[in-house]
N, C-alpha and C positions, 0 to 999 in steps of 0.2 A: 482448646478454646477457640481456636481460629477456624477448624474444621466443623466443631459443633454450631458455631454462629452461622457459617455458609450453608449448613443442612437447615437450620431453622428458617433462615432467609427464603431458601427455596421451597421449604415444606408449607409455610404459610402464605407464599405469594399466590395469589389467585388472579394475577393480572394477564398473563400472556394469553390465556385462553379467551376470555372477554375481549381483548384487544384485537385478537384476530376475527372474532366475529363482528365486532363493530366496523372493523376494516371493510368487511363485505357490505355492511349497511350503508356506510357513509359514501363509498365509491360506487359509481354506477357499474353496471356489468363489464363494459368495455374498458374500464380503469381499475378493475380488480387486480390485475396483476401487479401495477406499479404500487397499489395499496398495500398488498401483503408483502412484497418485496421490500418496501420502505420499511417495515417493521424490522426485518432482520438488519437492513442496513442502519436504522437508528440505533439499533442494540450496540452493534459494532462501533459506531461513532460515539456512543456514550461510554463505552468501556474505554476509550481514548481521553475523551474530554473530561469525564467525571472525575476520575483520580487526579487530573491536573487542577481543577477548579477546586476540588475538595482540599488539596494541600495548600494551595495558595490562599484560600478564603479562611482556612480554619482559625478560629479563635481570633477573629479580625474585627467582627461587628461592623463590616463593611466600610471601616475608616480608610484602609489602604486604597480600595477601590474608588472611593468619592475623590480621594486626594488626586488618582491618577487622572479620572475623568474630569475633574474640574481644570486640572492643568492643561489637558488638550483642548478643552473647550473654551477656555478664556484666552489662550495666548495664541495669535495667529502664526507666531513664529514656530510653533510646535505642530504644524500642519502636516499633512500627508507626505509633501516632499521631504520633508525632515526626517519622518519615519522611514521612509524608503531608503534613504541615505543611510541610517543607522544600521537597519537590518542587512542591506547589501554589504555594508562595511564588515559587520560581524560575519557574515558569510566569506566573504573574501579572505579575511584575516584567517578564519578557521581552516578554509580551504588550503592556503598556502601551507599552514602547519601540517595539515593531514596528508597534502600531497607528499611532501618530503619524507615525512616519516613511514607513510605507506610505501614509498619506493624503495626505502632501504630495509624494510621488513622482510623476514625470510618468505620464501614461496609457501613454506607450511601454515603461515598464517595470513596467506593471501596477498602478500606484497609481491615485489619485483626481485628482491636480493640484488639492488643495484648498490654501488659503491657511492660514497660521496662525490667522487669525480664524474661519476655517470649523471647523478642528479644535477650537478652543476652545469654539466653540458646541456642538458635538457631544458634548464632555466635560462642559460644564455641563448639558446635558438629561440625560446619563447620571447625573450626580451627583445630580439631583433625583429620578431614578426609584431610585436606590439608597436614598436617605433615605426615601422613601416605603415602599418594600419592607421596609427593616430596622426600621422602628418599627411595621409593621402586619402584613404577611404573614408574615414568616419566624417569629415566635413561634408562630403558629397552625399552620403546617406542621411545626414542631419539636414540638408537643405531639402533634400526630396521628401523625406517623411516626417521630419520634426523629432525633437529630442525624446518625447515622452513614448512615441510610436517605437522608435529605436530601441529603447529601454524595455519596453513590453517584449518586442520580438527576441530580443537578446535574452531576457530572462526565460522565455518559452524554450527557447533553443539551448540553452544550458542544462534543462533537466535531461535530455536524453544523453548529452555529452557526458554527465556526471554518472548517469545509470550505466554507461558502457564501461566505466573503469574496472569494476571487477572481472569483466570477461577479457579485457586487455591483459589482464595479469596471466592469463591462461596461455597467452602467446609466447614466443620465444625467438631469440635471433633477430635477423634484420626486420622481421614483421613487427616484433615487440617494439623495437627502437622507433621505426617509421610512424606506426599508429600511436605511440605514445607522445611522440613529438607533435604530431598532427592535433591530436586531442588536446594537448597542453595549450598549443597556440590558439585554437580556436576558443577553448574555455577561457583563457585570459583576455583574448580580444573581445568576447561577449562580456565579460566581467567589467573591462574598462569602458565599453561602450555605455553599459548601465550607469556606472558611476557618473561618467560625464554627463548623460542624459538627465540624471537626477539633479546634478549641480545646476545645469542650465534651468531646470524647471524650478528649483528652489528660489533662485535668483529672479525668476519672472513672477514668482507667487507673492513677493512682498514689494513693498514701495521701496524707492531708491534710498531713501534715508535709513531704512531698517535692514539694508542688506549687510552691513558690516556686523551688526549683532546677530543676524541670521546665521551667516557663515562663521562667526565665531561659537555660536551654540553648536552648529553641525560639526566642526572640526573638534571641540570638546567631546561630544557625544561618540564621534568617530574613534578619538583617542581611547575612550573608555572601552568600546568594542575592540580595539586592536589590541588592549591589554588583557582582556579576558579571552578573546579569540582563541590564541594559542593554547591557553589552558584547557578551554572547552574542546578544541580539536584533538588534542593529545588525549583528553579522557574519553571522547567519543571513539577514537581508533582503538584505544586499549579495550574498552567494551565491546566494540564490534568483533575484535579478534578472539574474543571469548564465546563467541556464538556463531563460530563457522558453520555449523549445521543447522541453524535457524532458517525458516522459510517464510519471507513476507510477501514475495511475487504472488503467489496464490491468492493471498488476502486482496491484493490489487485487483487482480483479474475478477474475482468475485464482485468486489464494489462497482467496477465499471459495468459487470453483466446485470447486476439487479439494477442499476439506475438507468440503463441505456438499452440493451439488446433484448433482455427478457420480455419486457412489455410489448416489444414490436412482434417477437416470435409467438407470443401467447395470442395476439390479435390475429394473426395470419392462421396458426394451426389449432389455437385451443389448448387449455392446459393439460389435458388428459393425453393429448396426442404429443404434445412437448415432452411430457412426463416419460411416454413410451419409448420416443425416438431417443432420449437421453439416457433411459436405462439400457437400450440396445447398444448404443455407442460406448458406454461405460465398459462393457465386457472386454473388447479388443484392448482398450486403455489399461485395464487391470492385469490382463494377460501378457502386456509387453513389459510390465516392470521387471520381472526376472531377467529379461535381456537387455534392459536398460542398464543393469548392473554390470554388463560386460564392457561397457563403454568407459572412456577415462578423459580427463582434461576437459577441454571447451565443449565437445560434443556430449559429455556426461552432463556438465552444468545445464546446458542449453535444452537437452532433450527431457531432462528431469524436470526442470521448470515449466516447460511447456506441458507435458504430461500431467504434471500436478495442478496446474491452472486448468486444463480442459477437464480433468476429473473433478475437481471441486466445483467448476462451472456446471457441469452436467448433474453433480449430486444436488446443489442448490435449486436448480431448475426442476428436478424431480419433486424434491419437498414443496416448492411453491406451489408446482401444480396440483399436487394430492392434497394441499390446504385448500385450495380453491375448489377441488372436487368435493372435499369434505363438507365445505360450507354450503355447496349448492345440492348437497344429497339429503339434508335435513330441512325442516321447516324452520321459520325465522326464530320462533320461540325456543327452539331447541338447539340453536347454533352455540350459545354460551355453554350449556352441558356438553355438547359434543366436542368443542374446542378443549374444555377441561379435561375430558376422558383421554383426548388424543395426547396432550402435553403430558398428563400422568404416564401414559403407557411409553411415550418418547423418553420420559426421564428414567423409567425403569431400564429401558434398553440402552441409555447412554450410561447407566450406573454399572450394568453388567458388561456391557461392550468391550471396554478397555480390559478387563480380567480376561474375557474369552479369547480377544485378539492376542494378548500377550502369550496365553497358554499355547494358542494355536501356532504362533510364530517359534516360541520355544520348541515345540514337537516337531514342526516342519525343519527346523536347523539340525535336528538329530537325524533326520534320514535323507542326507544330501546326496547318498548313492543309491537311492530306491530307483528301482526300474520305471515306475509310474509315478510321474509328478514328482521329481526330487526336489527337495529343498523348498525355496520360496515359491516354486511354481504350484505346490499344494495348498499354501494359504490363500494365494490370490485365486486358485480355483475354486475353492470355498466361497470366498467373497462373490465369486461370478454366479454360483449356484444360488446364493442369497439374493443376488440382484436380479437373476432370471425369476425366482420366484416372486419376487415383487412386482416384475413386469406382468407375469401372469394374472396377478391380483387385481390389476387394472382392466381386465376383461370379464365378461358376464361368464358365471353367475355371480362372481364376487363384486363386479362393479354395480353400485346402487347411486344413481344420480337423476335428478329431475331435469336437468339441462343439457348435459353433454352425453 
């Protein structure tokens, strides 16, 4: 039933083609790159936000949402400072739970295989660092920048620190101990700076006679977050350890490219030149994959993520460029039909592509000892041949365009 429903939704959906045509009509020529790339970005964001909103609002008739909106609209104590404190409290409590569980998890699950004594040592060193920071450096920073600026800066700096933790797990020996302690101290210093700054902001956001009530509500909500934080953190860690082979970094790289770098590249070189350059650059990236499999540890994780980001960035640049080329190759009244035919052919390719790819991979793995292009070399060679054919199709006599 689910597969049939999904098929019918795609079969009767005629929106994507006209949307791409309208994007070319609504945006001026110099802004068509950001217009078309925003379609892919919007689709990806919709896949994230849509299910969440659907589950939250299902069979609710808007009552729950109106209650929440009226609560924050009518009560001054429920302002942004309080919201910030609540979210940061939930984050810090979940982090504390996740850090300890992650540290004692086996390396096969992405942890550190630490003993409880090792974790206690790290937390003790972190506590000493927090004490020194809170009694000396934070007051100076607060006087110079103000509490809200300090909170913002620390919040931004916390993101790369947390993102580095999975790579810290690839270290060992002295480098692991040193890097982990430094990261733990810095992360907790940033967290305590955020909490302190938001507390100061909250007290300055209300009148003097309301501060007692404001702090009471704040502590109550923080306690709720501290109650659910460990459970959420443990559940998240358990879920993350079941998806060790998932890849999310390439998606982040695509989002950054589509919203920032691609429009600049398109303005400088034009869509068809960008597509050609990206197609040529994709060939050595694909050819390097069998050699990436020879790496291990940190170098494997780092190189694979970089290669995956670059490959997907190049692919989406090619697709966006060819969409722009297609819309410029036909008259205005034909763009809807052209995009409809294009999306139909793409859907056919996306239907047969996984089956062909799986069959090719299975066949290539049966010829590991072949003299010419053994194993995975063969499948990536075939992909490069297809990529090369695509590049040739961007030149005359295949190229048909009115503008490029």
